[in-house]
C-alpha positions as a Markdown table, in Angstrom:
| # | Residue | x | y | z |
|---|---|---|---|---|
| 1 | Met | 135.4 | -107.2 | 143.7 |
| 2 | Ile | 131.9 | -105.8 | 142.8 |
| 3 | Trp | 130.3 | -109.3 | 142.8 |
| 4 | His | 131.2 | -110.1 | 146.4 |
| 5 | Asp | 128.3 | -108.9 | 148.6 |
| 6 | Gly | 125.8 | -110.2 | 151.1 |
| 7 | Trp | 128.2 | -112.1 | 153.4 |
| 8 | Tyr | 127.6 | -111.9 | 157.2 |
| 9 | Asn | 129.0 | -113.5 | 160.3 |
| 10 | Thr | 126.5 | -112.6 | 163.0 |
| 11 | Ser | 124.0 | -114.4 | 165.1 |
| 12 | Cys | 120.3 | -113.6 | 164.3 |
| 13 | Pro | 117.1 | -115.2 | 165.6 |
| 14 | Ser | 115.5 | -117.2 | 162.8 |
| 15 | Cys | 112.0 | -116.2 | 163.9 |
| 16 | Cys | 112.7 | -112.6 | 162.7 |
| 17 | Ile | 113.6 | -114.0 | 159.3 |
| 18 | Val | 110.4 | -116.0 | 159.1 |
| 19 | Glu | 108.3 | -112.8 | 159.8 |
| 20 | Glu | 110.3 | -110.9 | 157.2 |
| 21 | Leu | 109.7 | -113.6 | 154.6 |
| 22 | Cys | 106.0 | -113.7 | 155.3 |
| 23 | Arg | 105.8 | -110.0 | 154.7 |
| 24 | His | 107.4 | -110.4 | 151.3 |
| 25 | Met | 104.9 | -113.1 | 150.2 |
| 26 | Asp | 101.5 | -112.4 | 148.7 |
| 27 | Glu | 98.6 | -113.6 | 150.7 |
| 28 | Ser | 97.9 | -116.2 | 148.0 |
| 29 | Thr | 101.4 | -117.6 | 148.1 |
| 30 | Pro | 101.2 | -121.2 | 149.3 |
| 31 | Thr | 104.3 | -121.3 | 151.4 |
| 32 | His | 105.1 | -122.2 | 155.0 |
| 33 | Trp | 108.4 | -121.9 | 156.8 |
| 34 | Glu | 110.2 | -123.9 | 159.4 |
| 35 | Asn | 113.2 | -123.5 | 161.6 |
| 36 | Thr | 115.5 | -126.5 | 161.6 |
| 37 | Ala | 118.5 | -127.8 | 163.5 |
| 38 | Cys | 121.6 | -128.9 | 161.4 |
| 39 | Pro | 120.4 | -131.7 | 159.1 |
| 40 | Leu | 123.7 | -133.5 | 159.4 |
| 41 | Cys | 124.5 | -133.4 | 163.2 |
| 42 | Asp | 121.2 | -132.1 | 164.7 |
| 43 | Val | 123.0 | -129.2 | 166.5 |
| 44 | Glu | 120.8 | -126.1 | 166.8 |
| 45 | Asp | 123.6 | -123.6 | 167.3 |
| 46 | Ala | 124.4 | -121.9 | 164.0 |
| 47 | Thr | 126.0 | -118.7 | 162.7 |
| 48 | Val | 124.3 | -116.6 | 160.0 |
| 49 | Leu | 126.6 | -116.7 | 157.0 |
| 50 | Gln | 124.7 | -115.0 | 154.2 |
| 51 | Arg | 121.4 | -113.5 | 153.2 |
| 52 | Ala | 120.5 | -113.4 | 149.6 |
| 53 | Pro | 117.5 | -113.1 | 147.2 |
| 54 | Asp | 116.5 | -115.6 | 144.6 |
| 55 | Arg | 118.4 | -114.1 | 141.7 |
| 56 | Leu | 117.7 | -116.8 | 139.2 |
| 57 | Tyr | 113.9 | -117.1 | 139.3 |
| 58 | Arg | 113.2 | -113.9 | 141.3 |
| 59 | Cys | 110.8 | -115.4 | 143.8 |
| 60 | Pro | 110.1 | -112.7 | 146.5 |
| 61 | Gly | 112.0 | -112.6 | 149.8 |
| 62 | Glu | 115.5 | -112.8 | 151.1 |
| 63 | Phe | 116.8 | -116.1 | 152.3 |
| 64 | Gln | 119.3 | -116.9 | 155.0 |
| 65 | Leu | 122.2 | -119.4 | 155.0 |
| 66 | Val | 123.7 | -120.5 | 158.3 |
| 67 | Arg | 126.8 | -122.5 | 159.3 |
| 68 | Cys | 126.4 | -125.1 | 162.0 |
| 69 | Arg | 128.8 | -124.5 | 164.9 |
| 70 | Gly | 129.0 | -128.2 | 165.4 |
| 71 | Cys | 129.9 | -129.8 | 162.1 |
| 72 | Arg | 130.3 | -126.6 | 160.0 |
| 73 | His | 127.7 | -127.6 | 157.5 |
| 74 | Val | 126.0 | -124.7 | 155.6 |
| 75 | Tyr | 122.3 | -124.9 | 155.2 |
| 76 | Leu | 119.2 | -122.8 | 154.7 |
| 77 | Asn | 117.4 | -121.7 | 157.9 |
| 78 | Pro | 114.5 | -121.0 | 158.0 |
| 79 | Arg | 113.5 | -123.0 | 155.0 |
| 80 | Pro | 110.2 | -123.7 | 153.1 |
| 81 | Thr | 108.4 | -126.8 | 154.4 |
| 82 | Ser | 108.5 | -129.9 | 152.2 |
| 83 | Asp | 104.8 | -129.4 | 151.4 |
| 84 | Ser | 105.3 | -125.8 | 150.1 |
| 85 | Ile | 108.7 | -125.8 | 148.5 |
| 86 | Ala | 107.2 | -126.7 | 145.1 |
| 87 | Tyr | 106.1 | -123.0 | 144.8 |
| 88 | Phe | 109.7 | -122.0 | 144.3 |
| 89 | Tyr | 110.2 | -124.3 | 141.3 |
| 90 | Pro | 108.8 | -122.4 | 138.3 |
| 91 | Asp | 107.5 | -123.9 | 135.1 |
| 92 | Asp | 110.7 | -123.1 | 133.2 |
| 93 | Tyr | 112.9 | -124.7 | 135.9 |
| 94 | Gly | 115.9 | -125.8 | 133.8 |
| 95 | Pro | 116.5 | -129.4 | 134.9 |
| 96 | His | 112.8 | -130.3 | 134.2 |
| 97 | His | 113.2 | -129.6 | 130.5 |
| 98 | Leu | 114.2 | -131.9 | 127.7 |
| 99 | Gln | 118.0 | -131.6 | 127.7 |
| 100 | Glu | 118.9 | -134.3 | 125.3 |
| 101 | Ser | 116.2 | -133.9 | 122.7 |
| 102 | Lys | 118.6 | -132.7 | 120.1 |
| 103 | Ala | 121.0 | -135.6 | 120.7 |
| 104 | Ala | 118.2 | -138.2 | 120.8 |
| 105 | Gly | 116.7 | -136.8 | 117.6 |
| 106 | Glu | 119.9 | -136.8 | 115.6 |
| 107 | Ala | 121.7 | -139.9 | 116.8 |
| 108 | Ser | 120.9 | -143.6 | 116.7 |
| 109 | Ser | 120.5 | -145.6 | 119.9 |
| 110 | Glu | 123.9 | -147.3 | 119.1 |
| 111 | Glu | 125.6 | -143.9 | 118.8 |
| 112 | Leu | 124.0 | -142.6 | 122.0 |
| 113 | Ala | 125.1 | -145.7 | 123.8 |
| 114 | Asn | 128.7 | -145.2 | 122.6 |
| 115 | Glu | 130.0 | -142.1 | 124.2 |
| 116 | Arg | 133.2 | -142.5 | 122.1 |
| 117 | Ser | 131.3 | -141.8 | 118.8 |
| 118 | Pro | 131.2 | -138.1 | 117.7 |
| 119 | Trp | 128.1 | -138.8 | 115.5 |
| 120 | Tyr | 127.7 | -135.2 | 114.5 |
| 121 | Leu | 131.0 | -135.1 | 112.6 |
| 122 | Ser | 131.3 | -136.2 | 109.0 |
| 123 | Glu | 133.2 | -139.3 | 108.1 |
| 124 | Ile | 136.0 | -137.2 | 106.5 |
| 125 | Val | 136.4 | -135.0 | 109.6 |
| 126 | Arg | 136.5 | -138.0 | 111.9 |
| 127 | Lys | 139.6 | -139.3 | 110.0 |
| 128 | Ile | 141.7 | -136.3 | 110.9 |
| 129 | Pro | 144.7 | -137.6 | 112.9 |
| 130 | Gly | 144.4 | -136.8 | 116.6 |
| 131 | Leu | 141.0 | -135.3 | 116.4 |
| 132 | Arg | 139.1 | -138.0 | 118.2 |
| 133 | Arg | 141.7 | -138.2 | 121.0 |
| 134 | Ser | 141.5 | -134.4 | 121.5 |
| 135 | Tyr | 137.7 | -134.4 | 121.3 |
| 136 | Tyr | 137.3 | -137.1 | 123.9 |
| 137 | Trp | 139.8 | -135.4 | 126.2 |
| 138 | Leu | 138.1 | -132.0 | 125.9 |
| 139 | Lys | 134.5 | -133.3 | 126.1 |
| 140 | Asp | 134.9 | -135.5 | 129.2 |
| 141 | Ser | 133.5 | -133.3 | 132.0 |
| 142 | Gln | 133.2 | -136.2 | 134.5 |
| 143 | Ala | 129.8 | -134.9 | 135.4 |
| 144 | Glu | 128.1 | -138.3 | 135.3 |
| 145 | Tyr | 129.3 | -141.8 | 136.1 |
| 146 | Ile | 127.9 | -145.0 | 134.8 |
| 147 | Pro | 129.5 | -148.3 | 136.2 |
| 148 | Asn | 130.4 | -151.0 | 133.7 |
| 149 | Leu | 127.9 | -153.8 | 133.6 |
| 150 | Asp | 129.3 | -157.4 | 134.0 |
| 151 | Gln | 126.2 | -158.5 | 132.0 |
| 152 | Pro | 123.2 | -156.8 | 130.6 |
| 153 | Gly | 120.1 | -156.3 | 132.7 |
| 154 | Gly | 121.5 | -154.5 | 135.8 |
| 155 | Arg | 118.8 | -152.6 | 137.6 |
| 156 | Ala | 119.3 | -148.8 | 138.0 |
| 157 | Leu | 117.3 | -146.1 | 139.7 |
| 158 | Glu | 117.6 | -142.4 | 139.1 |
| 159 | Ile | 116.3 | -140.0 | 141.8 |
| 160 | Gly | 115.2 | -136.8 | 140.3 |
| 161 | Cys | 115.1 | -138.2 | 136.7 |
| 162 | Gly | 113.5 | -135.2 | 135.1 |
| 163 | Asp | 112.3 | -136.0 | 131.6 |
| 164 | Gly | 114.4 | -139.2 | 131.4 |
| 165 | Gly | 117.4 | -138.0 | 129.4 |
| 166 | Phe | 119.9 | -139.9 | 131.6 |
| 167 | Leu | 117.6 | -142.9 | 131.9 |
| 168 | Glu | 117.8 | -143.1 | 128.1 |
| 169 | Arg | 121.6 | -143.3 | 128.3 |
| 170 | Leu | 121.3 | -146.1 | 130.9 |
| 171 | Arg | 118.9 | -148.0 | 128.7 |
| 172 | Thr | 121.1 | -147.8 | 125.6 |
| 173 | Gln | 124.1 | -149.2 | 127.7 |
| 174 | Gly | 122.2 | -152.2 | 128.8 |
| 175 | Trp | 120.6 | -151.1 | 132.1 |
| 176 | Glu | 117.1 | -151.8 | 133.2 |
| 177 | Ala | 116.4 | -148.3 | 134.3 |
| 178 | Gln | 113.5 | -146.5 | 136.2 |
| 179 | Gly | 113.2 | -143.2 | 137.9 |
| 180 | Ile | 111.7 | -141.1 | 140.6 |
| 181 | Glu | 110.6 | -137.5 | 139.8 |
| 182 | Pro | 108.6 | -135.2 | 142.1 |
| 183 | Ala | 107.4 | -132.9 | 139.3 |
| 184 | Glu | 104.5 | -134.3 | 137.3 |
| 185 | Lys | 105.2 | -132.6 | 133.9 |
| 186 | Pro | 108.7 | -134.0 | 133.3 |
| 187 | Ala | 107.7 | -137.3 | 134.9 |
| 188 | Arg | 105.0 | -137.7 | 132.2 |
| 189 | Val | 107.6 | -137.0 | 129.5 |
| 190 | Ala | 109.9 | -139.7 | 130.9 |
| 191 | Gln | 106.9 | -142.1 | 131.1 |
| 192 | Ser | 106.2 | -141.4 | 127.4 |
| 193 | Arg | 109.7 | -142.6 | 126.6 |
| 194 | Gly | 108.8 | -146.0 | 128.1 |
| 195 | Phe | 110.3 | -145.8 | 131.6 |
| 196 | Glu | 108.6 | -146.7 | 134.8 |
| 197 | Ile | 108.5 | -143.5 | 136.8 |
| 198 | His | 107.3 | -143.0 | 140.4 |
| 199 | Val | 105.9 | -139.5 | 140.7 |
| 200 | Gly | 106.9 | -138.2 | 144.1 |
| 201 | Thr | 110.0 | -138.7 | 146.3 |
| 202 | Leu | 111.9 | -141.7 | 147.6 |
| 203 | Gln | 109.8 | -143.0 | 150.5 |
| 204 | Pro | 110.6 | -145.8 | 153.0 |
| 205 | Asn | 109.8 | -149.3 | 151.6 |
| 206 | Leu | 108.9 | -148.0 | 148.2 |
| 207 | Phe | 111.3 | -150.7 | 146.8 |
| 208 | Pro | 112.4 | -154.1 | 148.3 |
| 209 | Ala | 115.8 | -154.3 | 150.0 |
| 210 | Ala | 118.8 | -154.9 | 147.8 |
| 211 | Ser | 116.8 | -154.4 | 144.6 |
| 212 | Phe | 119.2 | -152.1 | 142.6 |
| 213 | Asp | 122.7 | -152.4 | 141.2 |
| 214 | Ala | 123.1 | -148.7 | 141.0 |
| 215 | Val | 121.3 | -145.5 | 142.2 |
| 216 | Phe | 122.0 | -142.1 | 140.6 |
| 217 | Ala | 121.1 | -138.6 | 142.0 |
| 218 | Trp | 122.5 | -135.8 | 139.8 |
| 219 | Met | 122.2 | -132.4 | 141.5 |
| 220 | Val | 119.5 | -133.7 | 143.9 |
| 221 | Val | 120.9 | -134.0 | 147.4 |
| 222 | Glu | 121.2 | -130.3 | 147.9 |
| 223 | His | 117.4 | -130.1 | 147.5 |
| 224 | Leu | 116.5 | -132.7 | 150.1 |
| 225 | His | 114.9 | -131.7 | 153.5 |
| 226 | Asp | 116.4 | -134.9 | 155.1 |
| 227 | Pro | 119.3 | -136.1 | 153.1 |
| 228 | Cys | 120.4 | -138.6 | 155.8 |
| 229 | Ala | 117.0 | -140.3 | 155.6 |
| 230 | Val | 117.0 | -140.5 | 151.8 |
| 231 | Leu | 120.5 | -141.8 | 151.5 |
| 232 | Ser | 119.9 | -144.3 | 154.2 |
| 233 | Glu | 117.0 | -145.6 | 152.2 |
| 234 | Val | 119.2 | -145.7 | 149.1 |
| 235 | His | 121.6 | -147.8 | 151.2 |
| 236 | Arg | 118.8 | -150.2 | 152.0 |
| 237 | Ile | 117.6 | -150.7 | 148.4 |
| 238 | Leu | 121.1 | -151.1 | 147.0 |
| 239 | Lys | 122.7 | -154.5 | 146.6 |
| 240 | Pro | 125.8 | -155.0 | 148.7 |
| 241 | Ser | 127.9 | -154.8 | 145.5 |
| 242 | Gly | 125.9 | -151.8 | 144.2 |
| 243 | Trp | 127.0 | -148.2 | 143.5 |
| 244 | Leu | 125.7 | -144.8 | 144.4 |
| 245 | Ala | 126.7 | -141.9 | 142.1 |
| 246 | Leu | 125.6 | -138.3 | 142.8 |
| 247 | Ser | 126.6 | -134.8 | 142.2 |
| 248 | Val | 126.4 | -131.5 | 144.2 |
| 249 | Pro | 127.7 | -128.0 | 143.9 |
| 250 | Asn | 131.0 | -127.4 | 145.7 |
| 251 | Phe | 130.7 | -124.6 | 148.3 |
| 252 | Ala | 134.3 | -124.9 | 149.2 |
| 253 | Cys | 135.7 | -123.7 | 145.9 |
| 254 | Trp | 136.6 | -120.1 | 145.0 |
| 255 | Glu | 133.3 | -119.3 | 143.2 |
| 256 | Pro | 131.0 | -118.4 | 146.1 |
| 257 | Arg | 133.7 | -116.2 | 147.6 |
| 258 | Val | 134.1 | -114.3 | 144.4 |
| 259 | Phe | 130.5 | -114.1 | 143.2 |
| 260 | Gly | 128.8 | -113.8 | 146.6 |
| 261 | Thr | 125.0 | -113.6 | 146.3 |
| 262 | Tyr | 125.4 | -113.9 | 142.5 |
| 263 | Trp | 126.9 | -117.4 | 142.7 |
| 264 | Tyr | 124.8 | -119.4 | 140.2 |
| 265 | Ala | 124.8 | -122.6 | 142.4 |
| 266 | Leu | 123.4 | -120.7 | 145.4 |
| 267 | Gln | 119.9 | -121.0 | 144.0 |
| 268 | Leu | 118.0 | -120.1 | 147.2 |
| 269 | Pro | 115.6 | -121.2 | 148.5 |
| 270 | Thr | 115.5 | -124.5 | 146.5 |
| 271 | His | 119.1 | -125.4 | 147.4 |
| 272 | Leu | 118.6 | -126.3 | 151.1 |
| 273 | His | 122.3 | -127.3 | 151.6 |
| 274 | Gln | 125.7 | -126.0 | 150.4 |
| 275 | Phe | 128.0 | -129.0 | 150.6 |
| 276 | Thr | 131.8 | -129.1 | 150.7 |
| 277 | Pro | 133.9 | -132.2 | 150.0 |
| 278 | Arg | 134.2 | -132.7 | 153.8 |
| 279 | Thr | 130.4 | -132.4 | 154.6 |
| 280 | Ile | 129.2 | -134.5 | 151.6 |
| 281 | Arg | 131.7 | -137.2 | 152.7 |
| 282 | Met | 130.4 | -136.9 | 156.3 |
| 283 | Leu | 126.8 | -137.3 | 155.1 |
| 284 | Leu | 127.6 | -140.4 | 153.1 |
| 285 | Glu | 129.4 | -142.0 | 156.0 |
| 286 | Gln | 126.5 | -141.3 | 158.3 |
| 287 | Ser | 124.2 | -142.9 | 155.7 |
| 288 | Gly | 126.2 | -146.2 | 155.6 |
| 289 | Phe | 128.5 | -145.7 | 152.6 |
| 290 | Asp | 132.3 | -146.0 | 152.3 |
| 291 | Gln | 134.9 | -146.3 | 149.4 |
| 292 | Ile | 133.9 | -142.7 | 148.7 |
| 293 | Arg | 135.5 | -141.0 | 145.7 |
| 294 | Leu | 135.1 | -137.3 | 145.0 |
| 295 | Ile | 135.7 | -136.0 | 141.5 |
| 296 | His | 136.0 | -132.3 | 140.6 |
| 297 | Gln | 133.9 | -131.9 | 137.5 |
| 298 | Arg | 135.4 | -130.4 | 134.4 |
| 299 | Asn | 132.9 | -127.7 | 133.6 |
| 300 | Val | 132.6 | -123.9 | 134.2 |
| 301 | Phe | 128.8 | -123.7 | 134.1 |
| 302 | Asn | 128.6 | -122.0 | 137.5 |
| 303 | Ile | 131.0 | -119.3 | 136.4 |
| 304 | Leu | 129.1 | -118.5 | 133.3 |
| 305 | Gly | 125.8 | -118.5 | 135.2 |
| 306 | Ser | 127.2 | -116.3 | 137.9 |
| 307 | Ile | 128.5 | -113.7 | 135.4 |
| 308 | Gly | 125.1 | -113.9 | 133.7 |
| 309 | Leu | 123.2 | -113.2 | 136.9 |
| 310 | Trp | 125.5 | -110.2 | 137.7 |
| 311 | Leu | 125.0 | -108.8 | 134.2 |
| 312 | Glu | 121.2 | -109.2 | 134.4 |
| 313 | Ser | 121.3 | -107.1 | 137.6 |
| 314 | Ala | 123.9 | -104.5 | 136.5 |
| 315 | Val | 122.8 | -104.1 | 132.9 |
| 316 | Pro | 119.1 | -105.4 | 132.7 |
| 317 | Arg | 118.7 | -104.4 | 129.0 |
| 318 | Leu | 121.7 | -106.5 | 127.9 |
| 319 | Ala | 120.6 | -109.9 | 126.6 |
| 320 | Leu | 124.0 | -111.4 | 127.1 |
| 321 | Gly | 123.4 | -112.1 | 130.8 |
| 322 | Arg | 120.3 | -114.2 | 130.1 |
| 323 | Arg | 122.1 | -116.1 | 127.2 |
| 324 | Met | 124.9 | -117.0 | 129.6 |
| 325 | Ile | 122.4 | -118.3 | 132.1 |
| 326 | Gln | 120.6 | -120.4 | 129.5 |
| 327 | Phe | 123.9 | -121.9 | 128.3 |
| 328 | Thr | 124.2 | -123.7 | 131.7 |
| 329 | Asp | 121.0 | -125.7 | 130.8 |
| 330 | Tyr | 121.5 | -125.9 | 127.1 |
| 331 | Pro | 125.2 | -125.8 | 126.3 |
| 332 | Thr | 126.4 | -125.9 | 122.7 |
| 333 | Met | 129.1 | -128.4 | 121.7 |
| 334 | Trp | 131.5 | -125.7 | 120.4 |
| 335 | Gly | 131.0 | -123.6 | 123.6 |
| 336 | Glu | 131.8 | -126.6 | 125.8 |
| 337 | Leu | 134.9 | -127.4 | 123.8 |
| 338 | Thr | 136.1 | -123.8 | 123.9 |
| 339 | Leu | 135.7 | -123.6 | 127.7 |
| 340 | Ala | 137.1 | -127.1 | 128.3 |
| 341 | Pro | 140.8 | -126.2 | 128.9 |
| 342 | Cys | 139.8 | -123.7 | 131.7 |
| 343 | Ala | 137.4 | -126.3 | 133.2 |
| 344 | Lys | 140.1 | -128.9 | 133.3 |
| 345 | Leu | 142.6 | -126.6 | 134.9 |
| 346 | Leu | 140.2 | -125.7 | 137.7 |
| 347 | Ala | 139.4 | -129.4 | 138.2 |
| 348 | Trp | 143.1 | -130.2 | 138.4 |
| 349 | Met | 143.5 | -127.5 | 141.0 |
| 350 | Arg | 140.6 | -129.1 | 142.9 |
| 351 | Gln | 138.6 | -125.8 | 142.6 |
| 352 | Ala | 135.7 | -127.0 | 140.4 |
| 353 | Gly | 132.3 | -125.6 | 141.2 |
| 354 | Arg | 130.6 | -129.1 | 141.0 |
| 355 | Leu | 131.5 | -132.5 | 142.5 |
| 356 | Thr | 130.7 | -135.9 | 141.2 |
| 357 | Val | 130.7 | -138.4 | 144.1 |
| 358 | Ile | 130.8 | -142.2 | 143.9 |
| 359 | Ala | 130.3 | -144.5 | 146.9 |
| 360 | Lys | 129.5 | -148.1 | 147.8 |
| 361 | Pro | 127.4 | -149.4 | 150.7 |
| 362 | Thr | 129.3 | -150.3 | 153.8 |
| 363 | Ser | 129.6 | -154.1 | 154.0 |
């Protein structure tokens, strides 16, 4: 398979990689590197698994994934320090952009709040027998989970809220929502939508204990330098009856084995961790959570993005590769519906490239 390259299984001193990374960086590049023990079990013994460049945003250098010999967690080592990693998030970083502007501009608040309302279809088309049932079945990717409110006014926090698109959904469903966003530009957009946004990261004692009914973190945990500390703080600020819902790429599925360094969800060096169902469960248990439920998402965005990255490398003049990559951030309705049967089959086989995880604080 031509996509499968860059896999290793050797031991290599991390200090050599740091020196190599520094040689690739321009003198003006504001980056610093650090070696780290396993962020989950603190064991320092690890095997080099893979070296790969940043194929998505093309930052200079080659980055190294290792697998812990203790708990088998896969993580980036060496890695950019928390003070310098922002350099690797470009201005056109997909999750920072307005992803629901079209929906928000064309639908009323009531229609956005009701996910069972295909507001873009005409009244005549909506009345076609079986159409709604088929549409709902195809469109449900299970990428995001919102608990039902017993009564309006439940307090919710989204970590890594971007421009506030998901906060908008929470608000229209009766939640009192606020967010945390480290990037200033999307945070300002979310604030302009009327949300209270803390610019930065979740720090100890930023909120009182037991102050939220739900905390959300969509595709965030793989970016954290100390996920145990952050999720332990989430445990502290959640009410005993509260919910944590998050999502992560699934390193245990077939995709990384087939696509190798072209796997879209690899995204080195901003993805500091590559979780599997076992290691994300282990992380949550260590952080004080139980009743953990893992859902294989019904989408194939990673596959499209991976093929797009390979096409960009193999046939640079072909625009199709870039269009496939852009689809992962700005999917079209008909594109999603067309790909839905394949996505549902992979989810049923428990081979989806992304996981939605739901958990409750240990009582």
